Phi, psi and omega in degrees: 000123178266137177237131177271132185248113184270342184261164178291133183272120180260350183179168179202160179213149185267124178276125180262162176300333174296317178298324175291323176295323177299319180286331182274345176295139181288154183291149187291152180285138182288143184290147180297137178256126178284091188300323175295321177293322176290329178287324178297320178292321176293336184272359180283126183271119173258158187290125173210173192278355177275355182287128181279150181282129175293165179287339183229129175234151180259151185194188177219153178238128182245144184261132176239120171242095189256140172293355177283338182230158184286318182245159184294156178246144182239115184261113178249127177243118175264139183245154178244141181259114182264145179051045186298143181080002177243177181285348180260024184292135179232148171239118184229142180296138185243325186200157183231141175228138174237126180234146178196153175285337178285139180250008188292324183251025187300316187294312184285336175292318183290318174301314182297316179299319178296319178293315176303312182296322177299322182291319179301319183284343179288328177092191181078198180283098183261000175301339180299335179306318181305304181303315179299318181290318184287344179268009182270131182241139178272132179297338179274002179102154183267198180207167178260121170272177182304132186098358176081014175276126181277137178244109181297339182195171177291324177297320177303318183290324174296318173297324176296327177295312181299319178298319180299314184295316178298327178289324184290334182258003174087010178285328181236135178247114183283123180299127178281148176283144174293165179297329177293315182290326178289326177289324181292313182295319177299320178296316183295322176296317183298314180300314183291325177293324184292317185297318181294324179287322177295323179293328184279344178290138178287148181280154187280359181290167182299317177262115184279124178235130181251149181282171181291129180242137181248142171276139180274128179269122182265124183269175184294334183268011176096347176277155182231132178222140182297147182294338183274003184292147180258173183280136177271128180288354184267320182247001179055040183235138176283080186220016186263120181240160171261117178237118178062034178080011185229139181283119183229136179268124178277002184253311187243354174091359180296141177224130180295338182269005185090000000 
């Protein structure tokens, strides 16, 4: 049987008996669908920009006292609760406000809060804001906040506040130290305190000479680090001390010697 082809041939394939059998076979039966489960999954509300703002939102206010500004700043983060009362209940940040007596930074603070609020309402993974803000460096230099944690800029501290809030609502999970790491840090602290006590004891010689003694500075969160400690590049905390000729962090357990 001759077949006339009027169009240009761009390609061809040989039909095998297996292909003919596959075309003749009936389509497989569709698996039964659990309609209630499928409908429940479809009814889960995710964060997106079309969600209207409720009349009342829950949130938290954080105080920032930075040496970069004269007056304290108060950061308020309001959250929206999605799928309330169900097993799929989610609490997500919805808007940010920053208030202060100082008007020096008014323009960029308003711009920053509006952009952050827009990103929150957009939905998706908004945790990237934390890393972006904490990576902002002030050309005049950073500062140490209470507890010896280094902040490279005021924007970075606002990012740290956002990170703290996201951890409190379960959006960011801080990796826990293992039992071995906790035991190692506790042992290093014990060794450092024993060395300080030994240096403070008087010698039995006629002329008593005492070694250099450092007072332990207790921070607001209950942790204690010596004033001479330097900043650890891993956790950005002034907790790095020299023990047995090796730099050791009393906060995160980092050791230059491994």
